[in-house]
Residue frames relative to the residue before (quaternion, step in Angstrom):
aa qw qx qy qz dx dy dz
M 1.0000 0.0000 0.0000 0.0000 0.00 0.00 0.00
S 0.1459 -0.7910 0.5917 0.0544 3.58 -0.91 0.96
T 0.2671 -0.7381 0.5958 0.1700 3.52 -1.21 0.53
V 0.1102 -0.7847 0.6093 0.0293 3.56 -0.89 1.00
R 0.1382 -0.7743 0.6119 0.0832 3.57 -0.95 0.87
H 0.2994 -0.7437 0.5748 0.1640 3.53 -0.88 0.98
T 0.5344 -0.6590 0.4176 0.3252 3.59 -0.87 0.90
E 0.6909 0.4726 -0.2985 0.4585 3.60 0.99 -0.69
T 0.7649 0.2306 -0.1524 0.5818 3.60 1.24 -0.27
L 0.0410 -0.8669 0.4966 0.0130 3.58 0.76 1.06
N 0.6918 0.4696 -0.2885 0.4665 3.58 1.08 -0.52
H 0.6961 0.4305 -0.2688 0.5078 3.58 1.25 0.05
A 0.1180 -0.8058 0.5792 0.0353 3.60 -0.42 1.21
H 0.2310 -0.7484 0.6069 0.1353 3.55 -1.18 0.68
R 0.2511 -0.7443 0.5972 0.1621 3.57 -0.85 0.90
L 0.1617 -0.7838 0.5964 0.0616 3.53 -0.90 1.03
S 0.5330 -0.6611 0.4278 0.3096 3.56 -0.98 0.82
G 0.3579 -0.7496 0.4856 0.2724 3.58 1.09 -0.66
T 0.6716 0.4165 -0.3150 0.5256 3.58 1.23 0.25
G 0.2030 0.7744 -0.5800 0.1508 3.54 -1.12 0.65
E 0.4442 -0.6729 0.5124 0.2955 3.54 -1.23 -0.53
V 0.5929 -0.5764 0.4341 0.3576 3.53 -1.22 0.61
Y 0.2300 -0.7755 0.5813 0.0882 3.54 -0.82 1.13
S 0.7505 -0.1275 0.1154 0.6381 3.58 1.12 -0.83
Y 0.0075 -0.8191 0.5734 -0.0156 3.60 -1.12 0.52
T 0.0444 -0.7570 0.6488 0.0630 3.52 -1.39 0.26
T 0.3412 -0.7108 0.5737 0.2219 3.55 -1.20 0.54
M 0.3073 -0.7733 0.5380 0.1343 3.55 -0.81 1.11
Y 0.0941 -0.7903 0.6051 0.0228 3.57 -0.75 1.12
S 0.7018 0.2930 -0.1993 0.6180 3.57 1.21 -0.62
V 0.0343 -0.8623 0.5022 -0.0556 3.56 -0.20 1.31
P 0.6060 -0.5568 0.4113 0.3918 3.60 -1.19 0.42
Q 0.6416 -0.5135 0.4082 0.3975 3.53 -1.26 0.49
G 0.7429 0.3624 -0.2954 0.4790 3.54 -0.93 0.95
Y 0.7319 0.3804 -0.2209 0.5204 3.58 1.25 -0.29
E 0.3229 0.7904 -0.4741 0.2147 3.59 1.28 0.17
A 0.6564 0.5368 -0.3160 0.4257 3.60 0.98 -0.80
Q 0.6905 0.4855 -0.2738 0.4610 3.59 1.21 -0.45
K 0.5674 0.6438 -0.3899 0.3339 3.60 1.16 -0.36
P 0.5819 -0.2401 -0.7767 -0.0201 1.49 -2.05 1.34
Y 0.0794 -0.7790 0.6185 0.0661 3.55 -1.20 0.51
T 0.3959 -0.7253 0.5241 0.2065 3.53 -1.22 0.57
V 0.1099 -0.7556 0.6429 0.0602 3.54 -1.02 0.89
A 0.0846 -0.8219 0.5633 0.0003 3.54 -1.07 0.70
L 0.3647 -0.6109 0.6334 0.3044 3.47 -1.40 0.23
I 0.1340 -0.7993 0.5850 0.0292 3.55 -0.76 1.10
R 0.2335 -0.7293 0.6241 0.1555 3.56 -0.85 0.99
L 0.3000 -0.7768 0.5316 0.1548 3.54 -0.42 1.28
D 0.6174 -0.5596 0.4060 0.3753 3.55 -1.18 0.58
D 0.6389 0.5326 -0.3143 0.4576 3.59 1.23 -0.53
G 0.6790 -0.5061 0.2906 0.4453 3.61 1.26 -0.24
P 0.6856 0.4862 -0.3246 0.4339 3.65 0.79 -0.87
I 0.2997 -0.6980 0.6130 0.2172 3.54 -1.32 0.39
I 0.0573 -0.7944 0.6046 -0.0070 3.56 -0.85 1.03
S 0.3751 -0.6798 0.5633 0.2824 3.58 -1.25 0.27
A 0.0661 0.7999 -0.5906 0.0833 3.56 -1.07 0.75
Q 0.4277 -0.6268 0.5742 0.3073 3.52 -1.30 0.44
L 0.3312 -0.7401 0.5497 0.2011 3.58 -0.90 0.90
T 0.0722 -0.7842 0.6161 0.0145 3.55 -1.02 0.87
D 0.8066 0.3003 -0.2138 0.4620 3.53 -1.31 0.29
V 0.6828 0.3607 -0.3027 0.5586 3.57 1.14 0.69
E 0.4399 -0.6838 0.5163 0.2691 3.57 -1.00 0.82
S 0.6259 -0.5735 0.3796 0.3677 3.59 -1.05 0.78
E 0.6947 0.4909 -0.2851 0.4417 3.58 0.93 -0.88
D 0.6572 0.5031 -0.3134 0.4656 3.61 1.25 -0.25
V 0.5377 0.6204 -0.4033 0.4040 3.60 1.28 -0.17
H 0.1211 0.7750 -0.6132 0.0931 3.57 -1.02 0.84
I 0.6321 -0.5017 0.4206 0.4145 3.55 -1.27 0.42
G 0.7796 0.3066 -0.2441 0.4885 3.56 -0.88 0.96
L 0.4412 0.6935 -0.4601 0.3356 3.62 1.26 -0.13
R 0.3832 -0.7160 0.5373 0.2279 3.58 -0.83 0.98
V 0.0032 -0.7996 0.5988 -0.0455 3.58 -0.92 0.96
E 0.1599 -0.7528 0.6242 0.1347 3.54 -1.33 0.30
M 0.5134 -0.6677 0.4567 0.2864 3.53 -1.11 0.74
V 0.0108 0.7414 -0.6710 0.0015 3.53 -1.13 0.84
T 0.2680 -0.7458 0.5859 0.1691 3.56 -1.16 0.57
R 0.0073 -0.7935 0.6076 -0.0353 3.54 -0.87 1.01
K 0.3813 -0.6844 0.5727 0.2414 3.53 -1.11 0.74
L 0.2384 -0.7845 0.5596 0.1207 3.58 -0.60 1.16
R 0.7475 -0.2396 0.1938 0.5884 3.56 0.97 -0.92
E 0.3904 -0.6510 0.5781 0.2994 3.55 -1.36 0.11
D 0.1516 -0.8059 0.5711 0.0368 3.54 -0.99 0.86
G 0.8422 0.1979 -0.1536 0.4774 3.54 -0.96 0.90
D 0.7157 -0.4706 0.3283 0.3982 3.52 -1.38 0.20
E 0.6808 0.4856 -0.2882 0.4666 3.59 1.12 -0.64
G 0.4508 -0.7243 0.4305 0.2947 3.58 1.28 -0.06
Q 0.1444 0.8021 -0.5627 0.1384 3.59 1.03 0.74
I 0.3053 -0.7572 0.5544 0.1617 3.55 -0.83 1.03
I 0.1359 -0.7881 0.5994 0.0347 3.54 -0.84 1.09
């Protein structure tokens, strides 16, 4: 379960189930600097069971197995730390 805070309603948190289905997707072959080791990778719009649509990188699934309607669940992974403050990406 994840918590999202909207900037316009900082005092109101929304709990998201973290489960949903692929609404749309694409596989990235030309990737931003710093992500070369991960290419190719698939990103998707996910319609959460709670209603919102979010964007996410898909993991633990081969690109050729991704399809509209594929059931997915949210996981959080630390890719790297960036900068002196150790921002986690």
